N, C-alpha and C positions, 0 to 999 in steps of 0.2 A: 607426591603425597601429603595429604592436611595433616595441619597439626591439630593435636588433640584438641585443644581449645575450639578449635575451628568447629571441630566434629561434635562437640558437646553442644556448642551454641547453636548449632543445626537441630540438633533433637530436642534441647530445652527450651528453644523460644517458641514455639508452638504451645506448649505447656503452659509457661508462663505468662503469655498471652491469653491463653483460655482464664487463667486464675487472675485475671484483673491487674497485671502486674507489668513490669517490663525487666528486660534481662539487661543491666547495667554492666557486668563483667564477667567473664569465665576466668578461672586462675586455676593452674594446675603447677605447684610448686613441691618442692622437697624442704622439709623443716624437720630438725632433729633426727634424720634418719628415716622421715616417714613421707610419702607421697600423699599430699591434699587436693583433691578437686572442690572448688569451691565456687559455688555461683553467688552473684550478688545482685539482688532483685530491687525494685525500687516500685513506688507506688504512691498516686496523688493522696495525700493525707496520710501516708507512713505503711509502712510494712509491720504485719503483726507475726506472731507467733506460727496462727492459724493459717496465713499464706505461705510460710517456709516449711511447713509441714504438709499442707498440700503437694506443693511443687515437689518435697523431696520425694515423697512416695512416688509419684507418677513418673519424675526423670529418673529414681534410681531403677524402677523397675525398666524403663527404656534402656538403660545404660545396662543392665544384666542382661537384655537381650542381643542388643549390639555388639556388646563388651569390645569398645574402643580402647579400651587400656588393658595392656597384658599383665602388668603388676599390681600388685594389692595397693590400695589407696583408702584414705579416709574420705567421705563423701560430705559436704556441707552446703547449707544453703542460709542464706542471710540478708541482712537489709544491706544496701550500700552504704548507707550512714549519710549522717549530716555532714562530716568532713570526709567524703570521699574523695579519692583519686582523678583527677581527669586524665584522660589518656589520648581519645580520639578527638579527631579536629570537631565533631559535632558535640563534644562535651566542653570543648572552648566556647562554641558560638551559642551555645546553651547558657552558657553561666558567664558569659563577656557582662563585666560591671560588678560580678562579685567581689568578696573577699577572699583572699588564696593565699598560699604559704608555698613558696616555690625552695625547692632545695635544689644546692648544685651539689656536682661531682667533685670539684675543685673549689678552694677558697677565693672568690671576688671580693676586693676591700678587706680582707682579714675575716670575712664571715661565709658560711654556706647556706643559710638560711636568710630568706627575703620574705615580708610579709606586704602586702599591698592588696590595690582591686587589679583584677585583671584588664587590661586594657587593649589587649589587640593579641592576635595570634595570625599566625602566616607560615603555614608550611614547616611546622614544628617549632619553629621562634616563639617567644613568648612577651610579651610588653606587660609590663608591672609598673602602673601607678604607685611611686612610693612618696607618698609627701608631696611636694610640687614637681618632683621629677618624675620621668618615665624612663625606665631599666628595660634594655632588651638584652633577652638572655637566649642564645643560638641553642637547638635540638640538640647536640652532643654536650653542651655544658649540664644540661636540666638532667636531674634525676628523679625529681618527682614533682608536679603541681597536685595540692592537693585544698577543696573548699576549706575554708577557715571559719568557724561560728566564734562570733565574738556577742558576749554577754555584757 
């Protein structure tokens, strides 16, 4: 049986593409006792409210037709954002050399957050250039890798 996020991705992706955007991520999470279904979209030059509205209306209609989620939920469509999380191998390949923040589950050298340049990706392991050294984090150590915007 497919995960809800996979089913929603298959339904939403054609609509997102028709609107000149790409589907960055689909998230189905429980927060404060309520379920949320979120689509994160991206577009060259940035996503605006009209993109979100158009995609939300069309995908909402599809979700009503197919009804892949039995419980009630809140549906949201938004931009992937400048400091988006990197999750899939293609995300890491696309942003190789970018500034990122990496968070670990357990402290390493007394800290759980590392800022540096994405220097490598190998089957879930991430290499991060921090100053003059390159640190390697194994997949099971990594809680989150997110793009970092510096001003």
